[in-house]
Rosetta silent file (secondary structure, phi, psi, omega in degrees, C-alpha in Angstrom):
SEQUENCE: MRTIMLNMPQSAILPTFDYSMYLASKLYEDGILSTGQAATVANLSKRGFVEIMGKYGVSLFSSELSDLKNDIANA
SCORE:     score description
SCORE:     0.000 S_00000001
   1 L     0.000  143.402 -178.803   -2.866    7.028   -7.711 S_00000001
   2 L   -88.204  144.308  176.373   -0.394    9.295   -5.941 S_00000001
   3 L  -103.220  134.417 -179.870    3.219    8.223   -5.269 S_00000001
   4 L  -122.351  133.812  176.141    4.780    9.016   -1.900 S_00000001
   5 L  -102.888  133.550  178.470    8.488    8.803   -1.091 S_00000001
   6 L  -116.955  140.500  172.117    9.563    7.995    2.469 S_00000001
   7 L   -98.080  116.959 -177.250   12.961    8.473    4.050 S_00000001
   8 L  -115.368  142.891  176.587   13.601    5.528    6.348 S_00000001
   9 L   -63.302  150.805  179.722   16.576    5.006    8.663 S_00000001
  10 L   -58.932  -27.905 -177.881   19.050    2.352    7.526 S_00000001
  11 L   -72.979  -16.514  179.949   18.230    0.350   10.664 S_00000001
  12 L   -89.062   75.991 -175.868   14.605   -0.109    9.516 S_00000001
  13 L   -94.803  104.421  177.613   15.299   -3.025    7.221 S_00000001
  14 L  -135.484  153.519  172.106   12.021   -4.480    5.961 S_00000001
  15 L   -62.234  148.425 -179.715   10.917   -5.851    2.614 S_00000001
  16 H   -52.290  -39.050 -179.910    9.227   -3.173    0.474 S_00000001
  17 H   -56.692  -41.443 -178.121    5.961   -5.099    0.763 S_00000001
  18 H   -62.668  -38.424  177.544    5.926   -4.655    4.550 S_00000001
  19 H   -61.432  -45.523  179.351    6.167   -0.873    4.268 S_00000001
  20 H   -63.355  -41.828 -177.678    3.204   -0.846    1.892 S_00000001
  21 H   -69.808  -40.417  176.504    1.226   -3.234    4.061 S_00000001
  22 H   -59.976  -46.219  179.931    1.906   -1.308    7.278 S_00000001
  23 H   -63.536  -48.422 -178.482    0.747    1.907    5.631 S_00000001
  24 H   -62.403  -43.546 -177.874   -2.302    0.312    4.014 S_00000001
  25 H   -67.768  -37.116  178.194   -3.383   -1.494    7.177 S_00000001
  26 H   -68.611  -42.128  178.168   -3.043    1.628    9.335 S_00000001
  27 H   -65.603  -33.866  174.889   -4.981    3.757    6.869 S_00000001
  28 H   -67.524  -47.596 -178.341   -7.680    1.066    6.779 S_00000001
  29 H   -58.222  -37.489 -179.706   -7.749    0.819   10.586 S_00000001
  30 L   -81.773   -0.186  177.185   -8.171    4.600   10.872 S_00000001
  31 L    78.640   14.646 -179.376  -11.078    4.533    8.408 S_00000001
  32 L   -82.871  -36.686  178.775   -9.239    6.558    5.779 S_00000001
  33 L  -117.209  148.757  172.033   -9.198    3.771    3.172 S_00000001
  34 L   -78.055  172.060  177.532  -11.724    1.093    2.343 S_00000001
  35 H   -59.053  -44.073 -179.799  -10.655   -2.553    2.228 S_00000001
  36 H   -64.870  -41.512  178.771  -10.379   -2.383   -1.554 S_00000001
  37 H   -65.929  -42.673  179.040   -8.351    0.829   -1.515 S_00000001
  38 H   -64.001  -39.311  177.339   -6.001   -0.531    1.139 S_00000001
  39 H   -61.534  -39.319  178.027   -5.562   -3.727   -0.869 S_00000001
  40 H   -64.072  -43.200  177.802   -4.580   -1.625   -3.886 S_00000001
  41 H   -59.678  -40.498 -179.173   -1.986    0.285   -1.817 S_00000001
  42 L   -82.491   -1.667 -179.057   -0.536   -3.043   -0.639 S_00000001
  43 L    60.260   44.616  179.400   -0.669   -4.394   -4.216 S_00000001
  44 L  -128.321  164.610  168.693   -2.899   -7.285   -3.152 S_00000001
  45 L   -72.594  162.241  178.038   -6.325   -8.579   -3.992 S_00000001
  46 H   -58.352  -44.082  179.158   -9.024   -7.569   -1.518 S_00000001
  47 H   -62.810  -43.721  179.022   -9.139  -11.147   -0.244 S_00000001
  48 H   -60.723  -41.223  178.260   -5.355  -11.303    0.114 S_00000001
  49 H   -62.286  -48.032 -178.648   -5.320   -8.076    2.100 S_00000001
  50 H   -61.423  -37.891 -176.897   -8.057   -9.278    4.451 S_00000001
  51 H   -67.500  -27.928 -177.244   -6.290  -12.608    4.987 S_00000001
  52 H  -111.189    5.612  179.789   -3.043  -11.046    6.241 S_00000001
  53 H   -57.061  -38.381 -178.013   -4.297   -7.962    8.100 S_00000001
  54 H   -59.716  -33.150  178.063   -3.968   -9.740   11.448 S_00000001
  55 H   -60.068  -26.552 -178.603   -0.214  -10.123   10.964 S_00000001
  56 H  -101.774   13.513  174.930   -0.043   -6.315   11.068 S_00000001
  57 L    75.705   24.106 -178.052   -2.247   -6.015   14.160 S_00000001
  58 L  -117.877  132.264  177.634   -5.384   -4.867   12.352 S_00000001
  59 L   -93.886  145.326  175.415   -8.815   -6.422   12.751 S_00000001
  60 L   -68.980  -24.921 -175.894  -11.302   -6.595    9.930 S_00000001
  61 L   -98.355  139.232  179.845  -13.983   -5.735   12.467 S_00000001
  62 L   -70.589  146.631  176.990  -14.439   -2.295   13.958 S_00000001
  63 L   -99.095    4.428  179.702  -13.989   -1.870   17.698 S_00000001
  64 L   -79.711  130.539  179.578  -16.378    1.093   17.819 S_00000001
  65 H   -60.773  -38.842 -179.433  -19.592    0.421   19.750 S_00000001
  66 H   -63.509  -37.156  177.517  -21.593    2.588   17.343 S_00000001
  67 H   -65.329  -40.847  178.507  -20.404    0.442   14.414 S_00000001
  68 H   -62.971  -43.386  178.336  -21.481   -2.710   16.234 S_00000001
  69 H   -62.383  -41.013  177.800  -24.916   -1.219   16.918 S_00000001
  70 H   -64.468  -40.968  178.636  -25.280   -0.261   13.251 S_00000001
  71 H   -62.466  -42.487  179.125  -24.253   -3.751   12.176 S_00000001
  72 H   -65.581  -42.924 -179.359  -26.840   -5.317   14.492 S_00000001
  73 H   -65.044  -30.474 -177.523  -29.550   -2.921   13.322 S_00000001
  74 L   -95.140    2.572 -178.255  -28.775   -3.716    9.675 S_00000001
  75 L   -77.860    0.000    0.000  -28.533   -7.498   10.122 S_00000001
């Protein structure tokens, strides 16, 4: 796994976990990471990541119409 260093303003005071979770949830939302990969970035189990995604404004379900059609076709 690659390590990334971020320079954050002093006014952005958040627990380290929140920075990891914000990054992981955004990368998941954008389709860059899978649920499991995002959970690893956030240092959580897959289930733990899924359970708290909503707190960070991310839905487990895609909002793309094409994804919904694929899900229906594969159900």
